[in-house]
C-alpha positions in Angstrom: 52.7 33.7 10.0 55.4 33.7 7.4 57.0 36.8 6.0 55.3 36.3 2.6 51.9 36.1 4.3 52.6 39.2 6.4 53.6 41.2 3.3 50.5 39.9 1.5 48.3 41.1 4.3 50.0 44.5 4.5 49.7 45.0 0.7 46.0 44.0 0.7 45.2 46.6 3.4 47.3 49.2 1.6 45.5 48.7 -1.7 42.1 48.4 -0.1 42.7 51.7 1.6 43.6 53.4 -1.7 40.6 51.8 -3.4 38.3 53.3 -0.6 39.9 56.7 -1.0 39.6 56.6 -4.8 36.0 55.6 -4.5 35.2 58.4 -2.2 36.9 61.0 -4.4 35.2 59.5 -7.5 31.7 59.7 -6.0 32.3 63.1 -4.4 33.5 64.5 -7.7 30.5 63.0 -9.5 28.1 64.6 -7.0 29.8 68.0 -7.3 29.6 67.8 -11.1 25.9 67.1 -11.0 25.4 69.9 -8.4 27.5 72.4 -10.4 25.5 71.6 -13.5 22.2 72.1 -11.7 23.3 75.4 -10.1 25.6 76.5 -13.0 28.5 77.3 -10.7 31.8 77.2 -12.6 34.2 76.8 -9.7 32.1 74.0 -8.3 32.2 72.3 -11.6 36.0 72.6 -11.8 36.4 71.2 -8.3 34.1 68.3 -9.0 36.0 67.5 -12.2 39.3 67.5 -10.4 37.9 65.2 -7.7 36.3 62.9 -10.3 39.5 62.6 -12.3 41.6 62.1 -9.2 39.3 59.4 -7.8 39.1 57.6 -11.2 42.8 57.7 -11.6 43.5 56.4 -8.1 40.9 53.6 -8.5 42.4 52.5 -11.8 46.0 52.6 -10.7 45.1 50.8 -7.5 43.3 48.1 -9.4 46.3 47.7 -11.8 48.7 47.5 -8.8 46.6 44.9 -7.1 46.5 42.8 -10.3 50.3 43.1 -10.6 50.7 41.8 -7.1 48.2 39.0 -7.8 50.1 38.1 -10.9 53.4 38.0 -9.0 51.9 35.7 -6.4 50.4 33.6 -9.2 53.8 33.4 -10.9 55.6 32.3 -7.7 52.9 29.7 -6.9 52.8 28.2 -10.4 56.5 28.0 -10.8 56.7 26.3 -7.4 53.9 23.9 -8.5 55.9 23.1 -11.6 59.1 22.3 -9.7 57.5 20.3 -6.9 54.3 18.8 -8.4 53.7 19.1 -12.2 57.3 18.4 -13.3 57.8 15.1 -11.5 54.3 14.0 -12.3 54.7 14.8 -16.0 58.0 12.8 -16.1 56.3 9.7 -14.8 53.3 10.0 -17.1 55.5 10.6 -20.1 57.7 7.6 -19.4 54.6 5.4 -18.8 53.0 6.6 -22.0 56.1 6.0 -24.0 56.4 2.4 -22.5 52.9 1.5 -23.5 53.2 3.2 -26.9 56.3 1.2 -27.7 54.7 -2.0 -26.5 51.5 -1.4 -28.5 53.7 -1.3 -31.6 55.7 -4.4 -30.7 58.9 -2.4 -30.1 59.3 -3.2 -26.4 57.7 -5.6 -23.9 54.7 -4.5 -21.9 55.8 -3.3 -18.4 56.3 -6.0 -15.8 54.9 -3.9 -13.0 53.8 -0.3 -12.4 55.3 0.5 -9.0 53.5 2.8 -6.7 49.9 2.0 -7.5 49.4 -1.2 -5.6 48.8 -4.9 -6.4 52.5 -5.5 -6.8 53.7 -8.7 -5.0 55.8 -7.8 -2.0 58.6 -8.1 -1.2 60.1 -8.2 -4.6 63.7 -8.0 -3.5 66.2 -7.0 -6.1 64.6 -6.6 -9.5 66.8 -8.0 -12.3 67.7 -5.6 -15.1 65.7 -7.6 -17.7 62.5 -7.0 -15.7 60.9 -4.1 -17.4 59.0 -2.0 -14.9 57.9 1.6 -14.6 56.5 3.8 -11.8 53.5 6.0 -11.1 54.2 6.9 -7.5 54.0 10.8 -7.5 50.2 11.0 -7.7 49.4 8.5 -4.9 51.8 10.4 -2.7 50.4 13.9 -3.7 46.8 13.0 -3.2 47.5 11.7 0.4 49.3 14.9 1.4 48.6 18.6 1.7 49.3 19.0 -2.0 45.9 17.7 -2.9 44.4 21.3 -3.0 47.0 22.1 -5.7 45.0 20.1 -8.3 41.6 20.7 -9.9 38.7 18.3 -9.4 38.9 17.2 -13.0 42.6 16.5 -12.7 42.0 14.6 -9.4 39.5 12.3 -11.1 41.7 11.7 -14.2 44.8 10.9 -12.2 42.8 8.6 -9.9 41.5 6.7 -13.0 45.1 6.2 -14.1 46.1 4.9 -10.7 43.1 2.5 -10.6 43.8 1.1 -14.1 47.5 0.7 -13.3 46.6 -1.3 -10.2 44.2 -3.4 -12.3 47.0 -4.0 -14.8 49.3 -5.2 -12.0 46.6 -7.6 -10.7 45.9 -9.0 -14.2 49.6 -9.7 -14.7 49.9 -11.6 -11.4 46.9 -13.7 -12.4 48.1 -14.4 -15.9 51.5 -15.7 -14.9 50.2 -19.0 -13.5 48.1 -19.7 -16.6 50.9 -18.9 -19.0 53.2 -21.2 -17.0 50.7 -24.1 -17.3 50.7 -23.6 -21.1 54.5 -23.4 -21.5 55.3 -26.4 -19.3 54.4 -29.3 -21.6 56.2 -27.6 -24.6 59.3 -27.2 -22.4 59.3 -30.8 -21.4 58.8 -31.9 -25.0 61.7 -29.8 -26.2 64.0 -31.2 -23.5 63.0 -34.8 -24.5 64.4 -34.1 -28.0 67.7 -33.1 -26.5 67.9 -36.1 -24.2 67.4 -38.4 -27.2 70.4 -37.0 -29.0 73.6 -39.1 -29.2 75.6 -36.3 -27.7 73.5 -36.0 -24.7 73.5 -39.9 -24.1 77.3 -39.9 -24.4 77.5 -37.1 -21.9 75.2 -39.0 -19.5 77.2 -42.2 -19.8 80.5 -40.4 -19.0 78.8 -38.6 -16.1 77.6 -41.9 -14.6 81.1 -43.6 -14.8 82.9 -40.5 -13.6 85.2 -40.3 -16.7 83.8 -37.0 -17.9 86.0 -33.9 -17.8 83.7 -31.0 -16.9 83.1 -28.6 -19.8 80.9 -25.5 -20.2 78.1 -27.5 -21.9 77.6 -29.5 -18.7 75.7 -26.7 -17.3 73.2 -26.8 -20.1 72.7 -30.6 -20.0 72.3 -30.4 -16.2 69.6 -27.8 -16.8 67.9 -30.1 -19.2 67.7 -32.8 -16.6 66.3 -30.4 -14.0 63.6 -29.2 -16.5 62.5 -32.9 -16.8 62.6 -33.5 -13.1 60.4 -30.4 -12.3 58.1 -31.0 -15.3 59.1 -27.6 -16.7 57.4 -25.6 -13.9 60.4 -23.8 -12.5 61.8 -23.1 -16.0 58.4 -21.7 -17.3 58.1 -19.5 -14.2 61.6 -18.2 -14.8 61.0 -17.4 -18.5 57.7 -15.6 -17.8 58.5 -13.8 -14.6 62.3 -13.4 -14.1 63.1 -13.1 -17.8 59.8 -11.3 -18.3 58.9 -13.1 -21.5 55.2 -12.4 -20.8 55.9 -8.8 -21.8 56.8 -9.9 -25.3 53.9 -12.3 -25.5 51.6 -9.5 -24.7 53.4 -7.4 -27.4 52.9 -10.3 -29.8 56.6 -10.6 -30.7 57.5 -14.2 -30.9 61.1 -13.6 -32.1 61.9 -11.2 -29.3 60.4 -13.5 -26.8 62.9 -16.2 -27.8 65.8 -13.8 -27.8 64.8 -12.6 -24.4 65.0 -16.2 -23.1 68.5 -16.6 -24.6 69.7 -13.3 -23.0 68.2 -14.3 -19.7 70.2 -17.6 -19.8 73.3 -15.6 -20.6 72.7 -13.5 -17.5 72.8 -16.6 -15.3 76.0 -18.0 -17.1 74.2 -20.5 -19.4 75.7 -19.2 -22.6 75.4 -22.3 -24.7 71.6 -22.5 -24.7 70.7 -22.6 -28.4 68.4 -19.9 -29.7 66.6 -22.4 -31.9 65.5 -24.3 -28.8 63.4 -21.4 -27.4 62.3 -20.4 -30.9 60.9 -23.9 -31.5 59.0 -23.9 -28.1 57.4 -20.5 -28.8 56.5 -21.5 -32.4 54.4 -24.4 -31.0 52.9 -22.6 -28.0 52.4 -19.1 -29.5 48.8 -19.5 -30.7 47.7 -21.0 -27.5 49.4 -18.2 -25.5 47.8 -15.4 -27.5 44.3 -16.9 -27.1 44.7 -17.1 -23.4 41.8 -15.0 -21.8 44.1 -13.8 -19.0 46.5 -12.3 -21.6 43.7 -10.8 -23.6 42.4 -9.2 -20.4 45.8 -7.6 -19.7 45.8 -6.2 -23.3 42.4 -4.7 -22.8 43.4 -3.1 -19.5 46.6 -1.8 -21.1 44.6 -0.2 -24.0 42.4 1.7 -21.5 45.3 2.6 -19.4 47.3 3.9 -22.4 44.5 6.2 -23.3 44.0 7.6 -19.8 47.8 8.1 -19.4 47.8 10.0 -22.7 45.0 12.3 -21.5 46.8 12.9 -18.2 50.1 13.5 -19.8 48.5 16.1 -22.2 46.8 17.8 -19.4 50.0 18.3 -17.3 51.9 19.2 -20.5 49.5 22.0 -21.3 49.9 23.3 -17.7 53.6 23.3 -18.0 53.5 25.1 -21.3 51.1 27.7 -19.8 53.5 28.3 -16.9 56.4 28.6 -19.4 54.6 31.1 -21.7 53.1 33.3 -19.0 55.6 33.2 -16.2 59.0 32.1 -17.5 59.5 34.2 -20.6 57.8 32.1 -23.2 59.3 29.7 -25.7 63.1 29.0 -25.5 65.3 30.7 -28.0 67.4 27.5 -28.7 
């Protein structure tokens, strides 16, 4: 048994003993008062009054002391919960809520994955910086540990709903990538055909064939164009949607930012001469078809439900943190 529990047991026995003595004095005094009134004995009345007051005072003071001890234990327990459980959980919920709030207003892409809830392809390896993910791993860890009894039944159900919807979101993203890729492929191939028909590209191709070309930076771009044609745009579409995470901007309904994301993605792999107008034109032609895709609409529906549940969970934890601050940590900050 820990020192804290030993002291708790001692204090409980101590206060229970005082409560018993106070109760005995209180009842004895009350009986003497009744007897003194019946017999009209003054000294017995005084003795009964003294015992009654002493018993009442002891009972009240003991109850107050027990409550003070209980409040101290409550303070220690809740401050510990804040540091170990509620604080980290709130941070994840707040970040998740902010991400979906920004995405719902077209200010950022929808998350690539929500790590910690399941249905994320594994292994992912190193995640590029342009892959926008977020996490919800605290709750899955808490509910599978001894910390489970530190949450109410209502909170347990709400956090479970967040986890299930987040896992559904991940699964929907995986399923949507293939269908989006199929839509983008023909538009990519068509766009590269336009480049291959240009006089500049034909001149580059002729010089390349006879071996008279001096390698320049634009060679990387033209070689990329040839590879897109050879793979029927499949590899490139997969890279746009998954590696560059263009699907996040498609879901956020931001055509311009999707095109810029493609250009930034090419820059990250040292293809700095890819024209922005090229990806803009591709999205301009494919955008309506991408937005009508049932798989994308399903992700948006799940995201809407998840956003609401995350808000509810965030507000619940935030109210608990505010309660702990106001009752156990001195109230609102001065600055």
